[in-house]
Residue frames relative to the residue before (quaternion, step in Angstrom):
aa qw qx qy qz dx dy dz
M 1.0000 0.0000 0.0000 0.0000 0.00 0.00 0.00
S 0.2360 -0.7905 0.5525 0.1190 3.56 -0.61 1.17
E 0.3696 -0.7203 0.5477 0.2110 3.52 -1.15 0.71
Q 0.3364 -0.7487 0.5381 0.1920 3.57 -0.80 1.00
S 0.4396 -0.6657 0.5266 0.2938 3.54 -1.09 0.68
P 0.5006 -0.6775 0.4487 0.2984 3.58 -0.92 0.87
N 0.3121 -0.7279 0.5798 0.1912 3.56 -1.05 0.75
M 0.2798 -0.8094 0.5006 0.1261 3.57 -0.16 1.33
V 0.6025 0.5479 -0.3648 0.4513 3.60 1.06 -0.66
A 0.6744 0.4815 -0.3016 0.4716 3.60 0.89 -0.91
L 0.6257 0.5469 -0.3342 0.4446 3.60 1.02 -0.80
M 0.6983 0.4509 -0.2808 0.4798 3.62 0.82 -0.94
E 0.6261 0.5388 -0.3351 0.4533 3.57 1.04 -0.76
H 0.6675 0.5033 -0.2960 0.4621 3.57 0.95 -0.91
A 0.6638 0.4964 -0.3058 0.4686 3.62 0.92 -0.88
A 0.6695 0.5000 -0.3017 0.4591 3.62 0.93 -0.89
K 0.6560 0.5122 -0.3216 0.4514 3.60 0.92 -0.81
A 0.6319 0.5329 -0.3282 0.4572 3.58 1.12 -0.58
L 0.7063 0.4789 -0.2586 0.4526 3.58 1.16 -0.54
V 0.7395 0.4512 -0.2290 0.4440 3.60 1.03 -0.68
E 0.5298 -0.6202 0.4793 0.3241 3.54 -1.33 0.28
K 0.7518 0.2893 -0.1709 0.5674 3.61 1.19 -0.51
P 0.1095 -0.8471 0.5160 0.0646 3.61 0.32 1.17
A 0.5797 0.5890 -0.3822 0.4134 3.61 1.14 -0.45
D 0.6814 0.4929 -0.2869 0.4588 3.62 1.16 -0.50
V 0.4977 0.6479 -0.4343 0.3793 3.63 1.27 0.01
L 0.0345 0.7876 -0.6114 0.0682 3.54 -0.86 1.01
V 0.0302 -0.7782 0.6273 0.0028 3.62 -0.82 0.98
E 0.0385 -0.7826 0.6209 -0.0213 3.57 -0.80 1.09
S 0.1614 -0.7886 0.5865 0.0901 3.58 -1.07 0.68
F 0.0644 0.7642 -0.6409 0.0334 3.50 -1.25 0.63
D 0.4637 -0.6747 0.5079 0.2679 3.53 -1.22 0.60
E 0.0263 0.7979 -0.5988 0.0638 3.55 -0.86 1.07
E 0.8398 -0.1874 0.0759 0.5038 3.56 -0.44 1.25
G 0.7984 -0.3467 0.1763 0.4596 3.58 0.67 1.03
E 0.7243 0.3283 -0.2503 0.5522 3.59 1.19 -0.03
I 0.3819 -0.7076 0.5437 0.2405 3.55 -1.12 0.60
V 0.1967 -0.7870 0.5808 0.0684 3.53 -0.73 1.17
L 0.1554 -0.7603 0.6260 0.0776 3.54 -0.90 1.00
E 0.1566 -0.7834 0.5969 0.0741 3.58 -0.79 1.05
L 0.1664 -0.7980 0.5775 0.0460 3.52 -0.68 1.16
T 0.0470 -0.7879 0.6137 -0.0203 3.57 -0.77 1.09
V 0.0114 0.7878 -0.6153 0.0262 3.58 -0.89 0.95
A 0.6665 -0.4579 0.3792 0.4498 3.57 -1.27 0.10
E 0.6194 -0.5762 0.3853 0.3686 3.57 -1.12 0.67
D 0.6425 0.5288 -0.3203 0.4528 3.62 1.02 -0.71
D 0.7175 0.4463 -0.2469 0.4744 3.59 1.11 -0.59
M 0.4131 0.7397 -0.4599 0.2659 3.60 1.20 -0.04
G 0.6512 0.5223 -0.3077 0.4566 3.57 1.01 -0.76
R 0.6333 0.5235 -0.3266 0.4671 3.56 1.09 -0.68
I 0.6810 0.4773 -0.2966 0.4695 3.60 1.01 -0.72
I 0.6877 0.4547 -0.2878 0.4872 3.60 1.01 -0.72
G 0.2363 -0.8013 0.5155 0.1908 3.58 0.96 -0.83
R 0.6720 -0.4744 0.3772 0.4255 3.50 -1.36 0.06
Q 0.8474 -0.0539 -0.0554 0.5253 3.51 -0.78 1.18
G 0.6731 -0.5482 0.2795 0.4103 3.57 1.10 0.75
R 0.3344 0.7834 -0.4759 0.2190 3.58 1.24 0.28
T 0.6770 0.4850 -0.3150 0.4552 3.60 0.86 -0.84
A 0.6274 0.5322 -0.3195 0.4700 3.58 1.02 -0.82
R 0.6507 0.5147 -0.2942 0.4746 3.54 0.97 -0.89
A 0.6513 0.5094 -0.3147 0.4662 3.58 0.99 -0.82
L 0.6277 0.5199 -0.3289 0.4770 3.61 1.02 -0.78
R 0.6618 0.4973 -0.3129 0.4656 3.60 0.94 -0.77
H 0.6415 0.5031 -0.3216 0.4816 3.60 1.04 -0.75
L 0.6241 0.5357 -0.3294 0.4637 3.56 1.00 -0.73
L 0.6561 0.4996 -0.2976 0.4810 3.59 0.97 -0.86
R 0.6576 0.5172 -0.3052 0.4549 3.57 0.93 -0.89
A 0.6689 0.5013 -0.2941 0.4633 3.56 0.95 -0.90
A 0.6745 0.4840 -0.2937 0.4739 3.59 0.94 -0.82
S 0.6738 0.5153 -0.3000 0.4365 3.59 1.06 -0.64
L 0.4698 0.6996 -0.4419 0.3076 3.61 1.20 -0.19
K 0.6358 0.5325 -0.3172 0.4600 3.57 1.13 -0.71
T 0.7075 0.4854 -0.2765 0.4328 3.63 1.00 -0.64
N 0.2928 -0.7640 0.5130 0.2595 3.59 1.22 -0.44
K 0.5538 0.5411 -0.4256 0.4684 3.59 1.07 0.74
R 0.4074 -0.6986 0.5354 0.2435 3.55 -1.20 0.52
Y 0.0825 -0.7947 0.6013 0.0073 3.55 -0.84 1.01
E 0.0946 -0.7720 0.6265 0.0508 3.52 -1.20 0.65
L 0.2249 -0.7730 0.5792 0.1280 3.58 -0.97 0.86
E 0.0748 -0.7700 0.6335 0.0152 3.53 -0.87 1.09
I 0.2183 -0.7634 0.5978 0.1102 3.55 -0.88 0.98
L 0.1973 -0.8109 0.5462 0.0722 3.54 -0.48 1.24
E 0.3568 -0.7263 0.5493 0.2084 3.53 -1.09 0.78
């Protein structure tokens, strides 16, 4: 039985779409930057508050989720939320 590598872009996209009112506007792009993989999350302007949350709690939770899921890959990921 082979183990599949987790798809972090799909994970962040799925989590973000569950939080926003306009899931069609959610976009997650990834690129490699100095040894770490950066995921850029873009949502509709109206949904920005839902993604960030009160005092940044939701954004922090998304970053913790990404960090926990990336432990299996032995790669470093960073989530950037673009306005």
